[in-house]
N, C-alpha and C positions, 0 to 999 in steps of 0.2 A: 504494499500499500505506501502510495505517494503521501509526503507530508505538504499539507496546505495550509495557508494563511487565511483566515479568516476575518472579516471586519462587519461590525454591525453599524447602523447609521449613527449611534450616538459616540463611534469613534474606539469602541472596545474591541482588540485584537486578540485572535488566540492562534496558536499553530497545532493543528491536529492532523493525527493519521486518519485518513478517510479513504473509501472507495473513489475512484475517479467519476462515477456518476451522482455524487452528492455535491450539491451546488450551494446549499443553504444549511447553516445549523442552528439550533437555538442558542442565544446568548442568554448568560445569567442576568441580564438587564430586561429580559423578555422580549426583546426584538428578535428578528431573525438575522444572522450574518452571513453576509456572501463569501463565496470564494474569491480571493485576489491572486493567488500564485502557486505555482508547483515549485519546489525546490528540487533541481536536478543535480545527479553525481557529475562533476566535470573535472578533466584532467588538467587543468590550467596549472595547478600546483603539484602535481604527480611527479614522481622521480621518474628519470630517464631508465628506460629497461636496461639490464645488465650487459644483455648480449643482443645485436641487432639479428634481425632472422637473414639479413642478406648475408652475413658473416657465417650463419650457420650452413645455409644452403650451397654456398661455395665449398666449406669445408666438405660436406655430406659427398658433393659432386665430385671432389678430386679422391675422396675414398673410394665411391663406387667406381670412378674410372682405373683408379690402380687395383682394384680387386678385381675386375675385369681383365686387365692386361696378366695379372698374375695368374688368372685361371687358365690362359691360352696359351 
């Protein structure tokens, strides 16, 4: 379930885990709070991978080629 921000007309805000089809929830003040946004996981601050896939593919290709030559 995604994390949504809800705000009512009085300005009260809440962060709640709700299903995607829930557009409004009851606010403690008695009003209805509408959905504002969805927080998504982003990779802006994620560390770089330890190994690049291209390096792995190149090494695997070299090993496969060497094994093929040794078998002949």
